[in-house]
LOSE-507851 format. One line per field, with one value per residue: x, y, z of N, C-alpha, C in turn; residue in three letters; residue number from 1. Coordinates in Angstrom, 3 decimals. Example, Ala and Ser with C-alpha at 12.3 -4.5 7.8 and 13.67 -1.06 7.14 Angstrom:
nx <- c(13.190/12.850);
ny <- c(-5.690/-2.250);
nz <- c(7.800/7.080);
cax <- c(12.300/13.670);
cay <- c(-4.500/-1.060);
caz <- c(7.800/7.140);
cx <- c(13.200/12.900);
cy <- c(-3.300/0.030);
cz <- c(7.800/7.870);
type <- c(ala/ser);
seq <- c(1/2);
END
This chain:
nx <- c(-37.792/-38.286/-40.443/-39.270/-37.513/-39.316/-40.428/-38.252/-37.906/-40.277/-39.763/-38.154/-35.719/-35.133/-33.938/-31.327/-31.217/-32.934/-31.506/-29.361/-30.731/-31.494/-28.955/-28.199/-30.075/-29.333/-26.704/-27.123/-28.476/-26.494/-24.456/-25.628/-25.996/-23.377/-22.364/-22.922/-21.445/-19.226/-19.517/-17.165/-14.643/-14.134/-11.200/-8.951/-7.508/-4.755/-2.684/-4.138/-6.298/-4.948/-3.950/-6.346/-7.283/-5.274/-5.682/-8.220/-7.595/-5.735/-7.342/-9.229/-7.427/-6.620/-8.911/-8.904/-10.017/-9.092/-9.476/-10.885/-9.024/-6.881/-8.008/-8.393/-5.757/-4.455/-5.730/-4.773/-2.075/-2.288/-2.919/-0.718/2.101/4.709/4.882/6.208/4.718/2.448/3.604/4.718/2.409/1.158/3.082/2.763/0.199/0.722/2.541/0.912/-0.841/0.690/2.278/5.236/7.409/6.428/5.921/8.527/9.584/8.006/8.573/11.293/11.143/9.726/11.602/13.612/12.434/12.057/14.469/15.181/13.077/11.832/9.593/9.054/11.476/11.334/9.048/9.929/12.107/10.786/9.357/11.533/12.533/10.435/10.860/13.020/15.447/17.586/19.955/19.874/17.479/18.081/19.955/18.313/16.551/18.319/18.922/16.393/16.130/17.984/16.947/15.960/13.832/12.046/8.919/8.395/10.101/10.134/8.512/10.044/12.307/11.156/10.295/12.733/14.024/12.389/12.895/15.613/15.258/13.827/15.833/17.411/19.056/19.072/20.494/21.196/18.620/17.695/19.326/18.357/15.731/16.105/16.891/14.498/12.843/13.916/12.826/10.107/8.943/6.806/6.481/7.070/5.050/4.561/6.274/5.327/2.901/3.789/5.200/3.155/1.479/3.184/3.436/0.769/0.539/2.115/4.858/7.127/9.858/10.341/8.550/9.718/12.135/11.212/9.975/12.173/13.531/11.685/11.796/14.376/14.132/11.956/10.153/8.787/5.498/1.973/1.195/3.647/4.611/2.573/2.919/5.436/4.652/2.872/4.590/6.245/4.354/3.792/6.189/6.063/7.060/6.422/7.235/8.276/6.013/4.496/6.166/6.007/3.280/2.981/4.322/2.600/0.300/1.306/2.443/0.675/-2.115/-5.566/-5.724/-6.650/-4.928/-4.132/-6.528/-6.780/-4.598/-5.308/-7.508/-6.442/-6.071/-3.996/-2.961/-4.443/-4.940/-4.476/-5.278);
ny <- c(59.656/58.301/59.843/62.348/61.595/60.883/63.354/64.693/63.265/63.907/66.537/66.510/65.279/62.890/59.679/59.527/60.791/59.074/56.612/57.459/57.856/55.217/54.069/55.531/54.577/51.823/52.009/52.947/50.779/48.757/49.828/49.815/47.069/46.119/47.164/45.461/43.187/40.628/37.056/35.200/33.225/29.694/28.329/26.085/23.250/22.243/20.169/18.215/17.769/16.745/14.316/12.989/12.693/11.056/8.712/7.979/7.690/5.554/3.556/3.259/2.436/-0.044/-1.456/-1.575/0.514/2.606/5.145/6.723/6.554/7.974/10.557/11.369/11.271/13.114/15.409/15.440/15.938/18.547/19.897/19.398/19.271/18.947/16.817/13.796/11.513/11.907/12.072/9.512/7.939/8.639/7.601/4.854/4.481/5.063/3.084/0.788/1.385/1.075/3.142/3.618/5.453/7.856/6.908/6.357/8.981/10.135/8.454/9.032/11.747/11.587/10.248/12.139/13.939/12.423/10.722/8.589/6.936/3.896/2.543/3.845/3.318/0.554/0.204/1.457/-0.149/-2.561/-1.775/-1.287/-3.874/-5.095/-3.890/-5.232/-4.308/-5.310/-5.009/-2.323/-2.489/-4.247/-2.707/-0.663/-2.189/-3.045/-0.573/0.017/-1.951/-1.037/1.315/3.586/2.498/1.048/-0.202/-2.184/-4.286/-7.159/-7.682/-6.450/-8.110/-10.431/-9.461/-8.692/-11.162/-12.495/-10.943/-11.482/-14.102/-13.872/-12.731/-14.873/-15.821/-17.888/-18.662/-16.283/-15.371/-17.363/-16.882/-14.420/-15.125/-16.988/-15.347/-14.032/-16.145/-16.850/-15.047/-15.208/-18.108/-19.424/-18.466/-19.790/-20.612/-18.450/-18.642/-20.901/-19.923/-17.930/-19.540/-21.193/-19.322/-18.402/-20.741/-21.114/-18.965/-19.647/-19.448/-21.376/-21.724/-19.804/-20.789/-23.243/-22.382/-20.923/-22.972/-24.558/-22.968/-22.954/-25.694/-25.799/-24.409/-25.266/-28.145/-30.842/-30.462/-31.062/-29.211/-28.426/-30.841/-31.285/-29.191/-29.860/-32.192/-31.196/-29.597/-31.586/-32.923/-30.992/-31.027/-33.464/-35.669/-38.588/-40.582/-39.068/-37.708/-39.836/-40.538/-38.309/-38.384/-40.816/-40.190/-38.239/-39.794/-41.456/-39.800/-37.683/-38.543/-38.427/-35.733/-32.824/-32.584/-35.222/-36.314/-34.882/-35.940/-38.661/-38.381/-37.521/-34.741/-33.023/-31.589/-29.407/-25.958/-24.003/-25.952);
nz <- c(-2.219/-4.635/-5.518/-6.034/-8.061/-10.076/-10.597/-11.686/-14.028/-15.379/-15.802/-17.953/-17.862/-19.094/-20.347/-19.454/-16.932/-15.627/-15.485/-13.945/-11.597/-10.950/-10.525/-8.263/-6.413/-6.352/-5.436/-2.883/-1.781/-1.991/-0.423/2.071/2.466/2.392/4.631/6.735/9.033/7.880/8.095/9.961/8.348/8.555/9.984/8.640/10.038/8.856/9.125/10.636/8.938/6.731/7.771/8.255/5.638/4.604/6.092/5.126/2.395/2.391/3.413/1.364/-0.584/0.396/-0.097/-2.775/-4.195/-6.239/-7.431/-5.535/-3.499/-4.607/-4.917/-2.239/-1.263/-2.886/-2.007/0.607/0.075/-0.923/1.391/3.105/1.895/2.741/4.427/5.503/5.952/4.340/1.787/1.626/1.734/-0.676/-2.395/-1.900/-2.965/-5.692/-6.275/-6.081/-8.099/-10.314/-11.191/-11.488/-11.801/-10.668/-8.092/-7.218/-7.099/-5.063/-2.890/-2.547/-1.919/0.486/2.081/2.143/3.843/6.148/6.921/8.584/9.079/9.860/8.838/6.379/5.048/4.852/3.213/0.882/0.214/-0.332/-2.572/-4.336/-4.533/-5.891/-8.316/-9.192/-8.355/-6.657/-5.047/-4.222/-2.845/-0.687/0.651/1.661/3.183/5.203/6.347/7.340/9.306/11.101/11.959/14.518/17.134/15.508/14.646/12.938/12.681/12.596/10.367/8.447/8.375/7.278/4.765/3.655/3.552/1.704/-0.511/-0.997/-1.717/-4.129/-5.583/-6.051/-3.998/-1.785/0.545/1.869/2.355/4.098/6.321/7.278/7.893/9.914/11.978/12.435/13.258/15.676/17.408/16.940/16.903/15.656/13.111/10.771/9.089/7.533/5.369/4.112/3.190/1.363/-0.466/-1.406/-2.635/-4.661/-6.189/-7.015/-8.693/-10.753/-10.451/-10.131/-9.415/-7.410/-5.541/-4.922/-3.775/-1.559/-0.128/0.407/2.242/4.342/5.028/6.038/8.347/9.850/11.159/9.131/7.796/7.227/5.329/4.155/3.049/1.254/-0.540/-1.592/-2.898/-4.832/-6.357/-7.404/-8.943/-10.856/-12.191/-13.348/-12.020/-11.105/-9.278/-7.160/-6.381/-5.351/-3.235/-1.455/-1.062/0.275/2.650/3.635/4.185/6.121/8.161/8.590/8.821/7.862/7.336/5.376/3.233/2.813/1.867/-0.510/-1.899/-2.127/-3.742/-6.055/-6.532/-6.771/-8.892/-9.361/-9.464/-6.603/-4.804);
cax <- c(-36.787/-38.933/-41.278/-38.371/-37.002/-40.389/-40.573/-37.152/-38.165/-41.306/-39.176/-37.417/-34.362/-34.970/-33.390/-30.059/-31.510/-33.558/-30.464/-28.627/-31.518/-31.369/-27.632/-28.200/-30.814/-28.521/-25.539/-27.580/-28.753/-25.233/-23.675/-26.244/-25.745/-21.959/-21.977/-23.117/-20.198/-19.188/-19.282/-15.760/-14.409/-13.521/-9.782/-8.701/-6.316/-4.242/-2.079/-5.173/-7.059/-4.102/-3.924/-7.655/-7.329/-4.365/-6.364/-9.252/-6.958/-5.158/-8.453/-9.721/-6.386/-6.673/-10.076/-8.734/-10.762/-7.951/-9.870/-11.169/-7.754/-6.100/-8.644/-8.111/-4.326/-4.127/-6.196/-3.802/-0.878/-2.551/-2.905/0.563/3.061/5.991/4.736/6.749/3.622/1.605/4.386/4.827/1.101/0.974/3.971/2.124/-0.864/1.273/3.124/-0.168/-1.463/1.625/2.935/6.521/8.215/5.874/6.148/9.939/9.775/7.373/9.358/12.523/10.793/9.374/12.820/14.307/11.782/12.194/15.448/15.401/11.808/11.920/8.454/9.277/12.594/10.861/8.155/10.722/12.883/9.857/9.128/12.734/12.609/9.468/11.459/14.203/16.649/17.776/21.010/19.329/16.444/18.687/20.557/17.263/16.083/19.264/18.708/15.144/16.393/18.808/16.249/15.629/12.449/11.188/7.861/8.167/11.357/9.889/8.015/11.184/13.104/10.452/10.322/14.109/14.285/11.683/13.589/16.793/14.781/13.524/17.105/18.136/20.064/18.358/21.295/21.017/17.235/17.605/19.975/17.430/14.564/16.509/16.829/13.088/12.252/14.398/11.934/8.744/9.137/5.674/6.342/7.426/3.914/4.653/6.953/4.402/1.955/4.459/5.508/1.894/1.038/4.058/3.088/-0.537/0.718/2.974/6.273/7.576/11.188/10.194/7.882/10.722/13.083/10.526/9.765/13.483/13.814/10.819/12.325/15.594/13.817/10.845/9.902/7.801/4.085/1.103/1.222/4.914/4.659/1.627/3.540/6.449/3.937/2.343/5.721/6.650/3.324/3.991/7.374/5.817/7.878/5.431/7.838/8.387/4.634/4.120/6.982/5.424/1.954/3.136/4.648/1.379/-0.559/1.947/2.747/-0.444/-3.345/-6.817/-5.704/-7.214/-3.913/-4.231/-7.708/-6.458/-3.699/-6.065/-8.456/-5.658/-6.401/-2.787/-2.565/-5.398/-4.451/-5.110/-5.604);
cay <- c(59.681/57.918/60.962/63.345/61.041/60.981/64.755/65.062/62.661/64.677/67.822/66.353/64.755/61.795/58.370/59.661/61.039/57.869/55.645/57.993/57.576/53.788/53.859/56.036/53.623/50.611/52.297/53.010/49.403/48.027/50.336/49.364/45.640/45.890/47.632/44.382/42.430/39.303/35.941/34.765/31.951/28.676/28.091/24.651/22.674/21.494/18.879/17.247/17.432/15.884/12.982/12.366/12.300/9.918/7.518/7.609/7.243/4.225/2.606/2.978/1.692/-1.429/-2.094/-1.569/1.616/3.466/6.518/7.396/6.660/9.067/11.837/11.724/11.499/14.387/16.456/15.468/16.631/19.981/20.430/19.275/18.638/18.717/15.720/12.511/10.540/12.141/11.697/8.055/7.366/8.803/6.637/3.540/4.469/4.997/1.752/-0.159/1.754/0.803/4.375/3.404/6.661/8.771/6.304/6.578/10.383/10.401/7.770/9.778/12.977/11.203/9.920/13.397/14.560/11.546/9.734/7.464/6.258/2.475/2.142/4.347/2.580/-0.796/0.296/1.787/-1.347/-3.504/-1.235/-1.532/-5.313/-5.346/-3.399/-6.084/-3.542/-6.060/-4.459/-1.119/-2.911/-4.780/-1.569/0.027/-3.096/-2.968/0.717/-0.090/-2.769/-0.259/2.545/3.582/2.303/0.575/-1.127/-3.110/-5.025/-8.530/-7.660/-6.092/-9.326/-11.305/-8.876/-8.757/-12.556/-12.800/-10.235/-12.288/-15.294/-13.475/-12.444/-16.123/-15.972/-18.526/-18.715/-14.997/-15.348/-18.252/-16.216/-13.417/-15.789/-17.596/-14.269/-13.782/-17.288/-16.859/-14.197/-15.685/-19.463/-19.914/-17.721/-20.582/-20.664/-17.321/-19.112/-21.806/-19.077/-17.321/-20.577/-21.620/-18.263/-18.411/-21.895/-20.866/-17.946/-20.183/-19.130/-22.596/-21.594/-19.097/-21.703/-24.225/-21.719/-20.637/-24.235/-24.997/-22.191/-23.486/-26.994/-25.577/-23.714/-25.864/-29.558/-31.080/-30.357/-31.510/-28.176/-28.435/-32.052/-31.115/-28.324/-30.683/-33.104/-30.435/-29.212/-32.790/-33.188/-30.028/-31.446/-34.780/-36.665/-39.441/-41.250/-38.096/-37.492/-40.963/-40.469/-37.340/-38.881/-41.857/-39.503/-37.618/-40.835/-42.032/-38.822/-36.759/-39.197/-37.741/-34.309/-32.460/-32.865/-36.663/-36.514/-34.374/-36.895/-39.870/-38.042/-37.032/-33.336/-32.239/-30.780/-28.315/-24.707/-23.564/-27.061);
caz <- c(-3.285/-5.876/-5.956/-6.619/-9.321/-11.055/-10.964/-12.581/-15.326/-16.037/-16.186/-19.213/-17.695/-20.044/-19.929/-18.724/-15.523/-15.075/-15.138/-12.800/-10.400/-10.635/-9.945/-6.899/-5.579/-6.172/-4.597/-1.499/-1.328/-1.828/0.706/3.313/2.653/2.647/5.960/7.706/9.216/7.261/9.015/9.881/7.684/9.405/9.743/8.489/10.672/7.711/9.497/11.024/7.734/5.903/8.367/8.021/4.228/4.437/6.612/4.161/1.157/2.570/3.573/0.011/-1.292/0.873/-0.714/-4.219/-4.804/-6.528/-7.735/-4.277/-2.789/-5.202/-4.605/-0.848/-1.057/-3.521/-1.090/1.708/-0.429/-1.028/2.739/3.796/0.974/3.386/5.384/5.041/5.967/3.160/0.607/1.615/1.391/-2.118/-3.049/-1.816/-3.959/-7.043/-6.419/-6.353/-9.369/-11.393/-11.616/-10.821/-11.786/-9.669/-6.776/-6.898/-6.711/-3.769/-1.861/-2.315/-1.207/1.851/2.820/2.403/4.993/7.326/6.433/9.505/9.334/9.530/8.020/5.022/4.460/4.490/2.050/-0.311/-0.116/-0.960/-3.913/-5.133/-4.809/-6.952/-9.556/-9.379/-7.990/-5.421/-4.197/-3.590/-1.897/0.530/1.359/2.403/4.234/6.309/7.009/8.093/10.493/12.031/12.330/15.953/17.544/14.420/15.058/11.824/12.568/12.171/8.995/7.591/8.196/6.332/3.432/3.161/3.203/0.457/-1.591/-1.323/-2.406/-5.498/-6.239/-6.236/-2.940/-0.677/1.772/2.548/2.829/5.261/7.449/7.817/8.485/11.180/12.972/12.747/13.953/17.066/18.189/16.734/16.352/14.878/11.870/9.600/8.199/6.595/4.156/3.432/2.472/0.223/-1.454/-2.008/-3.544/-5.832/-7.014/-7.630/-9.727/-11.806/-10.218/-9.481/-8.826/-6.141/-4.607/-4.494/-2.879/-0.299/0.578/0.912/3.456/5.391/5.455/6.814/9.589/10.577/10.843/8.070/8.158/6.136/4.293/3.417/2.231/0.166/-1.546/-2.271/-3.780/-5.971/-7.213/-8.131/-9.956/-11.937/-12.940/-13.926/-11.307/-10.455/-8.124/-6.059/-5.929/-4.496/-2.014/-0.514/-0.729/1.310/3.905/4.145/4.753/7.306/9.213/8.837/8.340/8.162/6.997/4.074/2.213/2.509/1.030/-1.846/-2.549/-2.472/-4.810/-7.204/-6.759/-6.531/-10.040/-9.511/-8.896/-5.358/-3.902);
cx <- c(-37.411/-39.792/-40.440/-37.851/-38.054/-40.571/-39.483/-37.355/-39.213/-40.773/-38.300/-36.016/-34.086/-34.357/-32.125/-30.304/-32.140/-32.501/-29.595/-29.376/-31.430/-30.026/-27.549/-28.927/-29.992/-27.349/-25.938/-27.848/-27.478/-24.462/-24.266/-25.995/-24.293/-21.546/-22.157/-21.832/-20.290/-18.920/-17.844/-15.645/-13.731/-12.063/-9.540/-7.415/-5.690/-3.537/-3.115/-5.982/-6.254/-4.070/-5.242/-7.766/-6.417/-5.034/-7.441/-8.637/-6.401/-6.243/-9.040/-8.707/-6.420/-7.852/-9.993/-9.503/-9.770/-8.348/-10.129/-9.902/-6.954/-6.693/-8.319/-6.630/-3.863/-4.581/-5.240/-2.530/-1.085/-2.536/-1.492/1.600/4.410/5.921/5.286/5.658/2.760/2.335/4.501/3.522/0.821/1.867/3.368/0.996/-0.285/1.948/2.042/-0.819/-0.544/2.324/4.324/7.365/7.746/6.079/7.579/10.160/9.182/8.086/10.623/12.249/10.459/10.623/13.730/13.751/11.954/13.168/15.646/14.088/11.908/10.799/8.638/10.392/12.163/9.971/8.949/11.545/12.010/9.540/10.316/12.866/11.640/9.936/12.712/15.505/17.107/18.835/20.536/18.297/17.066/19.385/19.500/16.619/17.012/19.114/17.437/15.342/17.190/18.126/15.836/14.140/11.522/10.188/7.633/9.379/11.119/9.416/9.139/12.078/12.458/10.534/11.723/14.476/13.631/12.377/14.867/16.390/14.490/14.795/17.921/19.241/19.413/19.159/21.145/19.603/17.095/18.215/19.046/16.250/14.896/16.508/15.394/12.509/12.764/13.446/10.479/8.787/7.995/5.512/6.728/6.292/3.879/5.257/6.126/3.417/2.564/4.746/4.237/1.382/1.876/3.709/1.757/-0.446/1.706/4.442/6.903/8.927/11.126/9.537/8.873/11.698/12.449/10.317/11.086/13.857/12.954/11.391/13.574/15.301/12.811/10.741/8.825/6.386/3.261/1.135/2.516/5.040/3.719/2.205/4.646/5.776/3.429/3.460/6.200/5.648/3.477/5.182/7.202/6.611/6.961/5.989/7.936/7.003/4.222/4.899/6.342/3.998/2.003/3.472/3.420/0.486/0.006/2.054/1.567/-1.754/-4.577/-6.835/-6.334/-6.239/-3.908/-5.404/-7.464/-5.565/-4.471/-7.037/-7.771/-5.976/-5.157/-2.332/-3.498/-4.874/-5.235/-5.437/-4.518);
cy <- c(59.326/59.042/62.032/62.877/61.156/62.405/65.178/64.471/63.448/66.020/67.711/65.871/63.581/60.562/58.524/59.886/59.828/56.852/56.137/57.705/56.133/53.489/54.358/55.102/52.374/50.866/52.404/51.631/48.641/48.513/49.885/47.888/45.363/46.321/46.564/43.579/41.051/38.240/35.469/33.403/30.976/28.465/26.586/24.267/21.737/20.194/17.819/16.812/16.511/14.463/12.250/11.885/11.108/8.637/7.036/7.034/5.841/3.167/2.255/2.151/0.218/-2.185/-2.102/-0.478/2.745/4.920/7.312/7.550/7.851/10.431/12.285/12.030/12.782/15.559/16.580/16.192/18.131/20.642/20.465/18.583/18.331/17.631/14.432/11.450/10.673/11.715/10.177/7.378/7.494/7.836/5.232/3.416/4.269/3.662/0.742/0.122/1.507/2.031/4.431/4.670/7.645/8.221/6.524/8.006/10.670/9.670/8.561/11.078/12.668/10.931/11.127/14.058/13.737/10.425/8.523/6.770/4.796/2.016/2.591/3.580/1.184/-0.763/0.579/0.580/-2.383/-3.068/-1.529/-3.010/-5.685/-4.866/-4.194/-5.310/-4.071/-5.471/-3.201/-1.494/-3.402/-3.690/-0.870/-0.883/-3.042/-1.658/0.688/-0.889/-2.005/1.030/2.488/3.389/1.792/-0.451/-2.216/-4.035/-6.434/-8.578/-7.328/-7.302/-10.265/-10.758/-8.938/-10.179/-12.936/-12.131/-10.988/-13.549/-14.985/-13.180/-13.708/-16.339/-16.611/-18.589/-17.417/-14.880/-16.183/-17.593/-15.192/-14.072/-16.495/-16.568/-14.021/-14.911/-17.436/-16.077/-14.631/-17.065/-19.941/-19.265/-18.522/-20.667/-19.523/-17.787/-20.118/-20.992/-18.446/-18.345/-21.046/-20.586/-18.249/-19.569/-21.670/-19.848/-18.382/-19.864/-20.274/-22.476/-20.876/-19.987/-22.719/-23.609/-21.412/-21.879/-24.767/-24.249/-22.694/-24.796/-26.842/-24.993/-24.445/-27.361/-29.684/-30.970/-30.888/-30.510/-28.227/-29.676/-31.929/-30.221/-29.062/-31.599/-32.370/-29.995/-30.400/-33.121/-32.242/-30.410/-32.814/-35.884/-37.564/-40.131/-40.323/-37.787/-38.599/-40.974/-39.523/-37.729/-39.933/-41.224/-38.833/-38.646/-41.376/-41.027/-37.914/-37.353/-38.369/-36.256/-34.075/-32.769/-34.345/-36.943/-36.022/-35.362/-38.129/-39.618/-37.468/-35.570/-32.442/-31.428/-29.589/-27.092/-24.361/-24.681/-27.253);
cz <- c(-4.615/-6.427/-6.632/-7.961/-10.415/-11.524/-11.931/-13.964/-16.097/-16.516/-17.410/-19.057/-18.586/-19.434/-19.121/-17.246/-14.859/-14.640/-13.997/-11.504/-9.975/-9.989/-8.520/-5.952/-5.285/-5.255/-3.140/-0.937/-1.066/-0.623/2.025/3.566/2.980/4.040/7.030/7.837/8.597/8.306/8.875/9.216/8.641/8.999/9.721/9.231/9.630/8.094/9.870/9.809/6.831/6.453/8.137/6.579/3.950/4.930/5.647/2.885/1.271/2.778/2.208/-0.772/-0.895/0.263/-2.232/-4.934/-5.113/-6.776/-6.458/-3.439/-3.304/-4.841/-3.190/-0.626/-1.753/-2.654/0.096/1.291/-0.525/0.348/3.343/2.903/1.611/4.462/4.788/4.987/4.716/1.892/0.500/1.254/-0.098/-2.888/-3.029/-2.836/-5.361/-7.307/-6.777/-7.692/-10.559/-11.940/-10.969/-10.729/-10.744/-8.258/-6.320/-6.395/-5.337/-2.633/-1.530/-1.564/0.242/2.675/3.003/3.660/6.270/6.995/7.339/9.883/8.904/8.619/6.573/4.321/4.025/3.250/0.775/-0.748/-0.811/-2.385/-4.825/-5.485/-5.918/-8.310/-9.944/-9.171/-6.625/-4.498/-3.478/-2.529/-0.599/1.334/2.216/3.452/5.447/7.065/7.847/9.379/11.547/12.491/13.800/16.195/16.464/14.935/14.017/11.617/12.025/10.718/8.027/7.342/7.172/4.909/2.826/2.757/1.891/-0.724/-1.992/-2.090/-3.870/-6.290/-6.477/-5.227/-1.712/0.618/2.566/3.107/4.095/6.500/8.094/8.511/9.794/12.300/13.400/13.593/15.380/17.968/18.071/16.083/15.476/13.522/10.615/8.593/7.201/5.274/3.389/2.599/1.233/-0.873/-2.161/-3.006/-4.819/-6.762/-7.730/-8.763/-10.806/-11.652/-9.417/-8.809/-7.482/-5.099/-4.055/-3.501/-1.524/0.536/1.144/2.188/4.614/5.931/6.326/8.193/10.458/10.262/9.778/8.626/6.992/4.987/3.477/2.536/1.033/-0.932/-2.304/-3.300/-5.026/-6.922/-8.035/-9.228/-11.138/-12.813/-13.594/-13.274/-10.483/-9.212/-6.921/-5.499/-4.968/-3.193/-1.004/-0.144/0.371/2.662/4.509/4.835/6.058/8.453/9.551/8.315/8.723/7.825/5.624/2.949/1.829/1.581/-0.394/-2.606/-3.011/-3.624/-6.052/-7.555/-6.702/-7.748/-10.237/-8.799/-7.643/-4.402/-2.852);
type <- c(met/met/lys/asp/leu/ser/ala/arg/leu/lys/ala/gly/gly/gly/cys/arg/asn/tyr/phe/tyr/gly/ile/leu/leu/leu/leu/ser/gly/thr/leu/ser/ser/ser/cys/ser/ala/pro/ala/ala/pro/met/ala/val/ile/asp/lys/pro/ala/ala/ala/gln/ala/arg/val/arg/leu/gly/leu/ala/tyr/leu/ala/arg/gly/glu/leu/leu/leu/ala/arg/gln/asn/leu/glu/gln/ala/leu/ser/tyr/gln/pro/gln/ser/ala/gln/val/gln/gly/ala/met/ala/leu/tyr/gln/gln/gln/ala/gly/glu/ser/gly/ala/ala/gln/arg/his/tyr/gln/arg/ala/leu/gln/leu/ala/pro/arg/ser/gly/glu/leu/leu/gln/his/tyr/ala/thr/phe/leu/cys/gly/gln/arg/arg/tyr/arg/glu/ala/gln/his/his/phe/gln/ala/ala/leu/gln/ala/pro/gly/ser/ala/his/trp/met/asp/thr/leu/his/gln/ala/gly/trp/cys/tyr/leu/gln/ala/gly/glu/pro/ala/ala/ala/arg/ser/leu/leu/gln/arg/ala/leu/lys/his/gln/pro/gly/gln/gly/gly/his/trp/ile/gly/leu/ala/ser/arg/ala/leu/asn/glu/gly/arg/gly/gln/glu/ala/thr/gln/gly/leu/ala/ile/tyr/asp/ala/leu/gln/pro/ala/ser/ala/glu/ser/leu/trp/leu/his/leu/arg/leu/ala/ala/cys/ala/gly/ala/thr/gly/val/val/asn/his/tyr/gly/ser/arg/leu/leu/arg/glu/phe/pro/gly/thr/gln/gln/cys/gln/his/phe/leu/asn/his/arg/tyr/glu/arg/thr/gly/glu);
seq <- c(1/2/3/4/5/6/7/8/9/10/11/12/13/14/15/16/17/18/19/20/21/22/23/24/25/26/27/28/29/30/31/32/33/34/35/36/37/38/39/40/41/42/43/44/45/46/47/48/49/50/51/52/53/54/55/56/57/58/59/60/61/62/63/64/65/66/67/68/69/70/71/72/73/74/75/76/77/78/79/80/81/82/83/84/85/86/87/88/89/90/91/92/93/94/95/96/97/98/99/100/101/102/103/104/105/106/107/108/109/110/111/112/113/114/115/116/117/118/119/120/121/122/123/124/125/126/127/128/129/130/131/132/133/134/135/136/137/138/139/140/141/142/143/144/145/146/147/148/149/150/151/152/153/154/155/156/157/158/159/160/161/162/163/164/165/166/167/168/169/170/171/172/173/174/175/176/177/178/179/180/181/182/183/184/185/186/187/188/189/190/191/192/193/194/195/196/197/198/199/200/201/202/203/204/205/206/207/208/209/210/211/212/213/214/215/216/217/218/219/220/221/222/223/224/225/226/227/228/229/230/231/232/233/234/235/236/237/238/239/240/241/242/243/244/245/246/247/248/249/250/251/252/253/254/255/256/257/258/259/260/261/262/263/264/265/266/267/268/269/270/271);
END
């Protein structure tokens, strides 16, 4: 073919014939290459891929790596936007990222897809409580408690009790916690932890309310007396500080809380 093309060029076909020849050569090459069968493309199992991305996204979220969490959850949404699990996971991300409006939309979409999911109802109720929408939150906590086969019943009771506490309704909170303690008597420490955290973050009223619920449900402990002592110190009530200090020395000698009292460490955050 190249010999014939050269002969035509010498015969005066010029540049036009030369380019025609090149096109003929290319077309032959392309047609021969296109005739080979293409390798089949892998088919993505989108539900499985979405679940894998959700697991990764939530793991990153738990470690506070928000950018990586978002990237994985957005990929999960692209695979399976009609999944309540995916929508709920994205809502959790947006809640932690402070994107309240977007979190609200994704929670609502998730609950449209799975209206009786106890886990989703609990997460949404917790979100609403954080927005100080207490009545709506308690409505969804109650729905979560009534959801069939809920594996998060105990946690829902605790979260609902804490929400009532934040709303300034300690009696309602105590009622819920009493239900929880009937099934798990050792859970009183949960309230000590919440009260201690509230005090360390400067939320003295919440700490006082949480401690009052603990006192109504459980006998005094070194931890509870220590929190009473710290609250009194914050209020400048020296007599009350000494009262709880004396109880610590008498009822729980040798504990770390006793040492803190003797060393006057009760005004330090986190002690």
